[in-house]
C-alpha positions in Angstrom: -36.3 188.3 -20.8 -37.1 185.8 -17.8 -35.2 182.9 -16.7 -37.0 179.6 -16.9 -36.5 175.8 -16.4 -38.5 173.2 -18.1 -38.3 169.4 -17.5 -40.2 166.9 -19.8 -40.5 163.2 -19.7 -40.6 161.2 -23.0 -41.8 157.6 -23.4 -38.9 155.2 -22.7 -39.7 153.0 -25.6 -38.7 155.8 -28.2 -35.8 155.3 -30.5 -32.8 157.5 -30.0 -33.4 159.3 -33.4 -37.0 160.1 -32.7 -36.0 161.4 -29.1 -33.3 163.5 -30.5 -35.7 165.1 -33.1 -38.4 165.8 -30.3 -35.5 167.3 -28.1 -34.4 169.5 -31.2 -38.0 170.5 -31.8 -38.5 171.9 -28.2 -35.4 173.7 -28.1 -35.9 175.2 -31.5 -39.3 176.6 -30.3 -37.3 178.2 -27.4 -34.5 179.6 -29.7 -37.0 181.2 -31.9 -38.0 183.7 -29.3 -35.5 183.1 -26.5 -32.1 181.7 -25.5 -31.3 177.9 -24.5 -28.7 178.2 -21.9 -28.4 174.5 -21.0 -29.8 171.1 -22.0 -29.2 168.0 -19.5 -30.4 164.6 -20.7 -30.9 162.6 -17.7 -31.8 159.4 -19.5 -34.2 156.7 -18.3 -35.1 157.0 -14.8 -37.7 155.2 -12.7 -41.2 157.2 -12.4 -42.7 157.8 -8.8 -45.8 156.2 -10.2 -47.2 154.5 -13.4 -48.0 157.1 -16.2 -49.9 155.8 -19.4 -48.7 152.1 -18.2 -45.0 153.3 -18.3 -42.9 152.8 -15.2 -39.8 154.4 -16.5 -39.3 157.7 -18.6 -36.7 159.7 -20.4 -36.0 162.9 -18.6 -34.9 166.0 -20.2 -33.9 169.3 -18.6 -33.6 172.7 -20.1 -32.8 176.0 -18.8 -33.4 178.9 -21.1 -34.3 182.8 -21.2 -37.4 184.0 -23.0 -40.2 186.4 -23.0 -43.2 185.7 -20.7 -45.4 184.4 -23.5 -43.0 181.6 -24.7 -43.8 179.2 -22.1 -47.5 179.0 -23.1 -46.4 178.2 -26.6 -44.0 175.6 -25.4 -46.7 174.0 -23.1 -49.2 173.9 -26.1 -46.5 171.9 -28.2 -45.8 169.5 -25.1 -49.7 168.8 -24.9 -49.6 168.1 -28.9 -46.7 165.7 -28.7 -47.9 162.1 -28.1 -44.5 160.9 -26.9 -44.3 163.4 -23.9 -45.9 161.9 -20.9 -45.2 164.7 -18.4 -43.9 168.1 -18.4 -43.4 171.1 -16.2 -42.1 174.8 -16.8 -40.9 177.0 -13.8 -40.1 180.5 -13.8 -37.0 181.0 -11.9 -37.3 184.6 -11.3 -40.2 184.1 -9.0 -38.0 182.3 -6.4 
């Protein structure tokens, strides 16, 4: 298993219940084949530039361990989700 870190930005207009469901969805995808180590919800923060007419976003950082194939599946789910405006997955073992 490799160490990964992912950060995703959700639309700031989401209700708290919908936001929690999305976070649970993504962490359950990771938990299916890997292990979630830490979840940090940074909350609403100003974006560096406007994305999809939003100036703010709800940031979530997740550290996890998983097989090398899991990030592709996670990225596919990020792309499908309409409420995710940006995401990034980093392999921490490459540093």
